[in-house]
C-alpha positions in Angstrom: -47.6 1.1 -31.8 -45.4 -0.3 -34.6 -41.7 0.6 -34.4 -39.2 0.1 -37.2 -35.7 -0.4 -35.9 -32.7 0.8 -37.9 -29.4 -0.9 -37.2 -28.5 2.0 -34.9 -31.2 3.6 -32.8 -31.9 5.1 -29.5 -35.2 6.9 -28.9 -35.7 9.8 -26.5 -39.2 10.9 -25.5 -40.3 14.3 -26.8 -41.6 16.9 -24.3 -44.9 18.2 -25.3 -46.8 21.2 -23.8 -50.1 20.7 -22.2 -53.1 21.6 -24.3 -54.3 24.0 -21.6 -51.0 25.8 -21.1 -51.4 29.6 -21.6 -48.9 31.4 -23.8 -46.2 33.5 -21.8 -44.2 35.8 -24.0 -42.0 37.3 -21.3 -40.8 36.2 -17.8 -42.2 39.4 -16.4 -45.7 38.4 -17.4 -45.6 35.9 -14.5 -45.8 38.7 -11.9 -48.8 41.0 -11.7 -49.0 44.6 -10.3 -50.9 43.4 -7.2 -48.4 40.7 -6.2 -46.2 41.4 -3.1 -42.7 42.7 -3.7 -39.6 40.8 -2.6 -39.2 43.1 0.4 -42.8 42.5 1.5 -42.3 38.7 1.2 -39.1 38.8 3.3 -40.8 41.0 6.0 -43.7 38.6 6.2 -41.4 35.7 7.1 -40.6 37.2 10.5 -44.2 36.6 11.6 -44.2 33.0 10.8 -44.1 30.6 13.8 -42.7 27.2 13.1 -45.3 24.4 13.9 -44.4 20.9 14.7 -46.0 18.1 12.7 -46.6 14.4 13.2 -43.7 12.2 12.1 -44.3 10.3 9.0 -42.9 6.8 8.2 -39.2 6.8 7.5 -38.1 6.3 3.9 -36.5 3.0 4.9 -39.9 1.6 5.6 -41.2 2.6 2.2 -40.9 0.1 -0.7 -39.0 1.7 -3.6 -39.8 0.1 -6.9 -37.5 0.4 -9.8 -39.0 0.9 -13.2 -40.5 -2.5 -14.2 -40.1 -1.6 -17.9 -36.3 -1.4 -17.8 -35.3 -4.0 -20.4 -33.1 -6.9 -19.2 -34.7 -7.4 -15.8 -37.5 -9.7 -16.9 -38.0 -13.5 -16.9 -38.5 -15.1 -20.3 -40.0 -18.5 -21.1 -39.3 -19.9 -24.6 -41.1 -22.7 -26.4 -39.7 -24.2 -29.6 -41.6 -26.5 -32.1 -40.2 -28.4 -35.1 -36.9 -29.6 -36.5 -33.3 -29.5 -35.1 -32.6 -26.3 -37.2 -35.4 -24.6 -35.3 -34.0 -25.9 -32.0 -30.6 -24.5 -32.9 -32.2 -21.1 -33.5 -33.9 -21.3 -30.1 -30.6 -22.1 -28.4 -29.0 -19.0 -30.0 -31.9 -16.8 -29.0 -31.9 -18.0 -25.4 -28.1 -17.5 -25.1 -28.2 -13.9 -26.3 -31.1 -13.0 -24.0 -29.3 -14.6 -21.0 -26.0 -12.9 -21.9 -27.9 -9.6 -22.0 -29.3 -9.9 -18.5 -32.7 -11.6 -19.0 -33.4 -14.7 -16.9 -34.6 -17.7 -18.9 -37.1 -19.8 -16.9 -38.8 -23.2 -17.4 -41.9 -21.9 -15.7 -44.3 -20.1 -18.1 -46.4 -18.8 -15.2 -43.6 -16.8 -13.6 -42.3 -15.5 -16.9 -43.0 -11.9 -17.9 -42.6 -12.6 -21.6 -43.2 -15.7 -23.8 -40.9 -16.2 -26.8 -42.6 -18.7 -29.1 -40.5 -20.3 -31.8 -42.8 -21.9 -34.4 -42.8 -24.6 -37.0 -44.9 -24.5 -40.2 -44.5 -28.0 -41.5 -47.9 -29.3 -40.3 -51.2 -27.9 -39.3 -51.1 -29.3 -35.8 -47.8 -27.6 -35.0 -49.2 -24.2 -36.1 -52.4 -24.9 -34.1 -50.3 -25.4 -30.9 -48.4 -22.2 -31.7 -51.6 -20.2 -32.2 -53.1 -21.6 -29.0 -50.0 -20.7 -27.0 -50.3 -17.1 -28.2 -53.9 -17.0 -27.1 -53.0 -18.5 -23.7 -50.2 -16.0 -23.2 -52.5 -13.1 -24.0 -55.1 -14.4 -21.6 -52.5 -14.4 -18.9 -51.4 -10.8 -19.7 -48.0 -11.9 -20.8 -45.8 -10.0 -23.3 -45.4 -12.1 -26.5 -42.6 -12.3 -29.1 -42.9 -14.8 -32.0 -40.2 -16.4 -34.1 -39.7 -19.3 -36.5 -41.2 -20.3 -39.8 -44.9 -19.5 -39.3 -44.5 -15.7 -38.8 -41.7 -15.5 -41.4 -43.9 -17.1 -44.0 -47.2 -15.4 -43.1 -46.6 -12.3 -41.0 -50.0 -10.9 -41.9 -52.0 -13.6 -40.2 -54.8 -12.1 -38.1 -53.6 -13.8 -34.9 -50.2 -12.3 -35.3 -51.5 -8.7 -35.4 -49.7 -6.4 -32.9 -47.1 -9.0 -32.0 -43.3 -8.6 -32.3 -41.7 -10.9 -34.8 -38.1 -12.2 -35.2 -37.4 -13.5 -38.7 -35.5 -16.7 -39.2 -32.4 -14.8 -40.4 -32.7 -12.1 -37.7 -32.1 -14.2 -34.6 -29.0 -12.2 -33.8 -31.3 -9.2 -33.0 -33.5 -11.0 -30.6 -32.4 -8.8 -27.7 -33.5 -5.6 -29.5 -36.9 -7.1 -30.3 -37.5 -8.3 -26.8 -36.4 -5.0 -25.3 -39.0 -3.2 -27.4 -41.7 -5.8 -26.7 -41.1 -5.3 -23.0 -41.7 -1.6 -23.4 -45.0 -2.3 -25.2 -43.8 -1.7 -28.7 -44.4 -4.0 -31.7 -41.3 -4.7 -33.8 -41.0 -6.9 -36.9 -37.6 -7.9 -38.3 -38.1 -10.2 -41.3 -35.3 -9.2 -43.7 -32.7 -11.5 -45.3 -29.0 -11.3 -44.6 -26.9 -10.6 -47.7 -23.3 -10.0 -48.7 -23.8 -7.7 -51.7 -26.2 -9.7 -53.8 -25.5 -13.1 -52.3 -27.8 -14.4 -49.6 -26.1 -15.5 -46.4 -26.8 -18.6 -44.4 -28.1 -16.5 -41.5 -26.9 -15.1 -38.2 -23.3 -15.5 -37.1 -22.4 -18.9 -35.8 -20.3 -17.5 -32.9 -23.2 -15.9 -31.1 -23.9 -16.9 -27.4 -26.2 -19.8 -27.0 -27.7 -22.1 -24.3 -27.5 -25.7 -25.4 -30.6 -27.7 -24.5 -28.2 -30.5 -23.9 -24.6 -29.3 -22.9 -23.2 -32.4 -24.5 -24.7 -31.9 -27.9 -24.0 -29.1 -30.4 -26.5 -28.5 -33.2 -24.9 -26.7 -36.2 -27.0 -25.4 -39.0 -24.7 -25.7 -42.1 -27.1 -24.0 -44.5 -30.6 -22.6 -44.7 -33.3 -23.1 -47.4 -33.1 -25.6 -50.2 -33.0 -26.0 -54.0 -36.4 -27.7 -54.3 -39.9 -26.4 -54.8 -42.0 -29.2 -53.3 -45.7 -28.5 -53.8 -46.7 -29.4 -50.2 -43.9 -27.5 -48.4 -44.5 -24.3 -46.4 -41.0 -24.2 -45.0 -39.7 -23.0 -48.4 -41.8 -19.8 -47.9 -40.0 -19.1 -44.7 -36.4 -20.4 -45.3 -36.2 -19.5 -49.0 -33.5 -20.7 -51.4 -30.2 -22.4 -50.5 -27.7 -20.3 -48.6 -24.7 -22.1 -47.1 -22.2 -21.1 -44.4 -18.5 -21.1 -45.4 -16.6 -24.3 -44.5 -14.1 -22.4 -42.2 -16.9 -20.9 -40.1 -18.5 -24.3 -39.6 -15.2 -25.9 -38.6 -14.5 -23.0 -36.2 -17.9 -23.5 -34.6 -17.3 -27.2 -34.2 -13.9 -26.6 -32.6 -15.4 -24.1 -30.2 -18.0 -26.6 -29.1 -15.5 -29.2 -28.3 -13.6 -26.7 -26.2 -16.8 -26.4 -24.2 -17.2 -30.1 -23.4 -19.4 -31.2 -26.3 -19.1 -34.8 -27.3 -21.7 -35.0 -30.1 -22.4 -32.8 -33.0 -25.6 -32.7 -35.1 -25.4 -31.1 -38.6 -28.8 -29.8 -39.6 -30.5 -27.9 -42.4 -33.5 -28.2 -44.7 -31.3 -30.3 -47.0 -27.7 -31.1 -45.9 -27.1 -32.9 -49.2 -27.4 -29.6 -51.1 -24.8 -27.9 -48.9 -22.2 -25.8 -50.7 -23.8 -25.7 -54.2 -24.2 -21.9 -53.8 -20.7 -21.2 -52.7 -18.6 -23.6 -54.8 -18.1 -26.5 -52.4 -20.0 -29.7 -51.3 -21.0 -31.8 -48.4 -18.1 -34.3 -48.4 -15.6 -31.5 -48.4 -17.1 -30.1 -45.3 -17.4 -33.5 -43.6 -13.8 -34.4 -44.1 -12.7 -31.1 -42.6 -15.0 -31.6 -39.6 -13.8 -35.2 -39.0 -10.3 -33.8 -38.5 -11.5 -31.8 -35.5 -13.6 -34.5 -33.8 -11.8 -35.8 -30.6 -11.5 -39.6 -30.2 -14.8 -41.0 -28.8 -16.9 -38.0 -29.9 -19.4 -38.5 -32.7 -20.9 -36.6 -35.6 -24.5 -37.1 -36.8 -25.6 -36.1 -40.3 -29.0 -34.4 -40.9 -31.6 -35.0 -43.5 -30.7 -35.1 -47.2 -32.9 -35.5 -50.2 -32.0 -38.2 -52.8 -31.1 -35.9 -55.7 -28.2 -34.2 -54.0 -26.6 -37.3 -52.4 -26.6 -39.4 -55.5 -23.4 -37.8 -57.0 -21.6 -38.2 -53.6 -22.4 -41.8 -52.8 -18.8 -43.1 -52.9 -17.5 -40.3 -50.6 -20.5 -40.5 -48.3 -20.0 -44.3 -47.8 -16.4 -43.6 -46.8 -17.5 -40.9 -44.4 -20.2 -43.0 -42.8 -17.7 -45.8 -42.2 -15.5 -43.4 -40.2 -15.3 -44.4 -36.5 -16.3 -40.9 -35.4 -19.3 -40.5 -37.7 -22.6 -42.3 -37.0 -23.5 -44.8 -39.8 -26.9 -43.1 -40.0 -28.6 -41.1 -42.8 -32.1 -39.6 -43.0 -33.3 -39.8 -46.6 -37.0 -38.9 -47.1 -38.8 -40.9 -49.8 -42.4 -39.5 -49.2 -44.0 -42.1 -51.6 -43.1 -45.1 -53.8 -45.1 -43.8 -56.7 -43.4 -41.9 -59.5 -46.6 -40.1 -60.5 -47.1 -38.8 -57.0 -43.4 -37.8 -56.7 -43.9 -35.8 -59.9 -47.0 -34.0 -58.5 -44.9 -33.3 -55.4 -42.1 -31.9 -57.6 -39.5 -34.0 -55.7 -37.1 -34.1 -58.6 -36.3 -37.8 -58.3 -37.9 -41.1 -59.1 -38.3 -44.1 -56.8 -35.4 -45.9 -58.5 -33.1 -43.0 -57.4 -34.1 -43.5 -53.8 -33.5 -47.3 -54.0 -30.1 -46.7 -55.5 -29.1 -44.6 -52.6 -30.3 -47.1 -50.0 -28.9 -50.2 -51.8 -25.5 -48.6 -52.3 -25.1 -47.5 -48.7 -26.4 -50.8 -47.3 -23.8 -52.6 -49.4 -20.8 -50.2 -48.6 -21.7 -49.4 -45.0 -22.7 -52.6 -43.3 -25.4 -52.1 -40.7 -26.1 -48.5 -41.8 -29.4 -47.0 -40.4 -31.6 -45.4 -43.1 -34.4 -43.4 -41.8 -37.1 -42.1 -44.1 -40.4 -40.1 -44.2 -43.7 -41.0 -45.9 -46.8 -38.9 -46.6 -50.1 -40.7 -46.7 -52.9 -39.3 -48.8 -51.2 -36.8 -50.9 -53.6 -35.3 -53.6 -54.0 -37.7 -56.5 -52.6 -40.7 -54.6 -54.4 -43.8 -55.8 -54.8 -47.1 -54.0 -52.2 -48.6 -56.4 -49.8 -45.8 -55.4 -50.3 -46.5 -51.7 -49.8 -50.2 -52.2 -46.4 -49.5 -53.8 -45.5 -47.5 -50.7 -46.5 -50.4 -48.5 -44.3 -52.8 -50.6 -41.3 -50.4 -50.3 -41.6 -50.4 -46.5 -42.1 -54.2 -46.3 -39.0 -54.6 -48.5 -36.6 -52.4 -46.6 -38.2 -52.6 -43.1 -36.9 -49.2 -42.1 -36.0 -49.1 -38.4 -36.9 -45.4 -38.2 -40.0 -44.3 -40.2 -41.8 -40.9 -39.9 -45.4 -41.4 -41.0 -47.3 -38.2 -41.8 -51.0 -37.9 -42.8 -51.1 -35.2 -45.5 -52.2 -31.7 -44.4 -52.8 -29.1 -47.0 -50.8 -26.0 -46.0 -52.3 -22.6 -47.0 -50.5 -21.0 -49.9 -49.0 -24.1 -51.3 -49.8 -25.6 -54.7 -50.8 -28.9 -53.1 -53.6 -27.1 -51.1 -55.3 -26.3 -54.4 -55.2 -29.8 -55.8 -58.1 -32.2 -55.5 -57.8 -33.7 -52.0 -58.0 -37.4 -51.0 -61.0 -37.9 -48.7 -60.1 -37.5 -45.0 -61.3 -40.9 -44.1 -59.1 -42.5 -46.8 -56.0 -40.5 -45.6 -56.7 -41.6 -42.1 -57.1 -45.3 -43.1 -53.9 -45.3 -45.1 -52.0 -43.7 -42.2 -53.3 -46.4 -39.9 -52.5 -49.2 -42.3 -48.9 -48.0 -42.8 -48.4 -47.6 -39.1 -49.6 -51.2 -38.5 -47.1 -52.4 -41.0 -44.3 -50.5 -39.4 -45.1 -51.9 -35.9 -45.4 -55.5 -37.3 -41.6 -56.0 -37.3 -38.8 -55.6 -34.8 -35.7 -54.3 -36.4 -33.4 -54.8 -33.5 -34.1 -58.4 -32.3 -30.9 -59.7 -34.0 -28.8 -57.3 -31.9 -29.4 -59.1 -28.6 -26.2 -60.7 -27.4 -23.9 -58.2 -29.1 -21.2 -56.2 -27.3 -21.3 -52.5 -28.4 -19.5 -49.3 -27.6 -22.1 -46.6 -27.0 -21.9 -42.8 -26.3 -24.1 -41.7 -23.4 -25.6 -38.2 -23.9 -29.2 -37.9 -22.6 -31.7 -39.0 -20.0 -34.8 -41.0 -20.9 -38.2 -39.4 -20.9 -39.2 -41.5 -17.8 -35.9 -40.5 -16.1 -35.2 -44.2 -15.4 -32.3 -44.6 -17.8 -29.5 -42.8 -19.5 -29.8 -42.8 -23.3 -26.8 -43.8 -25.4 -26.3 -44.4 -29.1 -24.2 -47.0 -30.8 -22.3 -46.6 -34.1 -25.5 -46.9 -36.1 -27.3 -44.3 -34.0 -29.6 -46.9 -32.5 -30.9 -45.9 -29.1 -29.5 -47.9 -26.2 -30.8 -47.6 -22.7 -28.1 -48.0 -20.0 -28.2 -47.8 -16.1 -28.5 -44.2 -14.8 -25.1 -43.8 -13.2 -23.6 -40.3 -13.0 -20.1 -41.6 -14.1 -21.6 -42.7 -17.5 -22.9 -39.3 -18.6 -20.9 -37.9 -21.5 -18.8 -41.0 -21.7 -18.2 -43.8 -24.2 -18.9 -47.1 -22.5 -19.0 -50.8 -23.5 -22.3 -52.7 -23.0 -23.7 -56.1 -23.7 -27.2 -55.9 -25.3 -29.7 -58.0 -23.4 -33.1 -56.8 -24.6 -34.6 -55.3 -27.8 -37.7 -53.2 -28.2 -39.3 -51.6 -31.3 -37.4 -48.3 -30.8 -34.6 -49.2 -28.4 -32.0 -51.6 -27.1 -31.0 -52.2 -23.5 -27.4 -52.6 -22.5 -25.6 -53.9 -19.5 -22.2 -52.3 -18.8 -19.3 -54.6 -19.2 -17.8 -55.0 -15.7 -14.1 -54.8 -16.5 -14.5 -52.0 -19.0 -13.8 -48.4 -18.0 -15.8 -45.4 -19.3 -13.9 -43.4 -21.8 -14.2 -39.6 -21.8 -14.3 -38.1 -25.3 -14.7 -34.5 -24.2 -11.5 -32.5 -24.2 -12.9 -30.1 -21.6 -15.5 -30.1 -18.8 -19.1 -29.6 -20.2 -20.9 -26.4 -19.4 -23.6 -26.5 -16.7 -27.2 -26.9 -17.9 -28.4 -23.4 -18.7 -24.9 -21.9 -18.9 -24.2 -19.6 -21.9 -21.9 -20.9 -24.5 -19.3 -18.7 -26.2 -18.5 -16.5 -23.1 -15.2 -16.2 -21.5 -15.3 -16.8 -17.7 -14.1 -13.3 -16.9 -16.7 -11.6 -19.1 -19.4 -9.7 -17.3 -22.9 -9.2 -18.6 -21.9 -5.6 -19.4 -19.0 -6.9 -21.5 -21.4 -9.3 -23.4 -23.9 -6.6 -24.1 -21.3 -4.3 -25.7 -19.3 -7.0 -27.4 -21.9 -9.5 -28.6 -24.9 -7.3 -29.5 -25.3 -4.9 -32.4 -24.3 -1.3 -32.0 -27.9 -0.4 -31.5 -27.7 -1.6 -27.9 -25.1 1.0 -27.0 -25.7 4.7 -26.3 -23.0 7.3 -27.0 -23.3 10.5 -25.0 -20.4 12.9 -25.7 -17.2 11.0 -24.8 -19.0 8.6 -22.5 -20.0 5.1 -23.6 -23.0 3.6 -21.8 -24.0 0.1 -22.5 -27.5 -1.3 -21.7 -26.4 -2.7 -18.3 -25.0 0.7 -17.3 -28.3 2.3 -18.4 -30.3 -0.1 -16.3 -28.2 0.7 -13.2 -28.4 4.4 -14.0 -32.2 4.1 -14.2 -32.5 2.4 -10.8 -30.0 4.9 -9.3 -32.0 7.8 -10.5 -35.2 6.3 -9.1 -33.7 5.9 -5.7 -32.1 9.4 -5.8 -35.5 11.0 -6.7 -37.2 9.2 -3.8 -34.4 10.3 -1.3 -34.6 13.9 -2.6 -38.4 14.0 -2.2 -37.9 12.8 1.4 -35.3 15.5 2.2 -37.4 18.3 0.7 -40.4 17.1 2.7 -38.4 17.2 5.9 -37.0 20.7 5.2 -40.3 22.5 4.2 -43.0 20.9 6.3 
């Protein structure tokens, strides 16, 4: 059943007569001539002798089940694939669901519903997404899908019958999940607009559950200005749409009030921020720097070369700021101008080199991360050798190597493909080059200030980052979490450093408030109840108005349970009286 939800809705079931009901035109038609009169029925009662019956089990021994389809009582497991923008969307969806009464669980087996937040960048990510849908259906789980895959291709066969939350509709996740719980299929894929202008997306002040209570991920814009021939994300996120500076500053301020000590700015292209609303990235960054507490840090997201070139002077100043990581992710994809042209990347290799050389000169020690695609259609051996030479020259400490996958519906998928074995060999060769050098060996012996924010995958260390966003492993001591500490570097690996805390140095607390507990909902006042959150944070469609009474969804849930209990008690009383 496909349900289309308006912004304000509440559905009441219609009462339909049975197909075998006979037509009664008058109430007197219900009594025939041969039926006993009221007097005869009253007289007959005198001859009735009451008869004792066996006691049945008391109602207290009966198990009374509330309606399992009452929305807001279920457990939800959410899985997110892809970039930090997608992770931010996932945090917002989890927060709204938890604030609405649903229980978020880390156990997919015990969950009643799976919320799958997808990524469309690569084929393997979509394959994992598709397999998860199949697994959920095999386990008889309710399924709701979100993210870039269903937004870009909602008519895919494996998405038939599933509820979909569009990338700009995450503020309505509760409505969609409510309907999915009841067995309905709902699809919200529209764009948010202010008149004719496309907005950045859902409000930034919605409830959220941070995956890491110490890190706030803020999406500053959605979409981009490019039309890369290999990119499927453009089909989902669309053209550039930026959030206003004031809203972003307010979101950052709120996060610091909740104990956050590190902010990540994310989008499909942070360098293009503001071009659609008459501002730019440096303007936003200078405003944010004013709000960052001492010891807290700001990390910039990915930016393409064309939109950072005109801001190089200001960006160098910002990256030198003590509360901003000297780190920038600038994807190059290839060192061949002819391949860049086929990709429609809108820059040449000299533009990329100018960005890297300028920042390395003006921001000593800056970390430049980049991406490379191996085996793009038309890439020759000469093109690939130029890419190897670029990596050998700059020795990027962070390099994301991707074997080309043709994404359905993109122009690159229609181009003549490089043979699979050649793509695989080039990917292997580039990986070998990347692993042939150690970018951090010269750091051993340095004393560094690092901000501790995470736990290592093996749970043996805490993970911290220095000014250049280099990963530093430190001893796992509770007093270090969320603190800025001083360490001496004693070991360097390919992707990490190891630091020994300086004995006479005291940890510094950058947070201006105690961090939220893991799983706690951000953006809620302590004295707010779930009922308050439902009526205040959710769209008006979650509230039912009856006469002069206002019933939110929490009240409706309690009313449903109460009516179920009342009906059971009434049935017991009637049974006692007439049997």
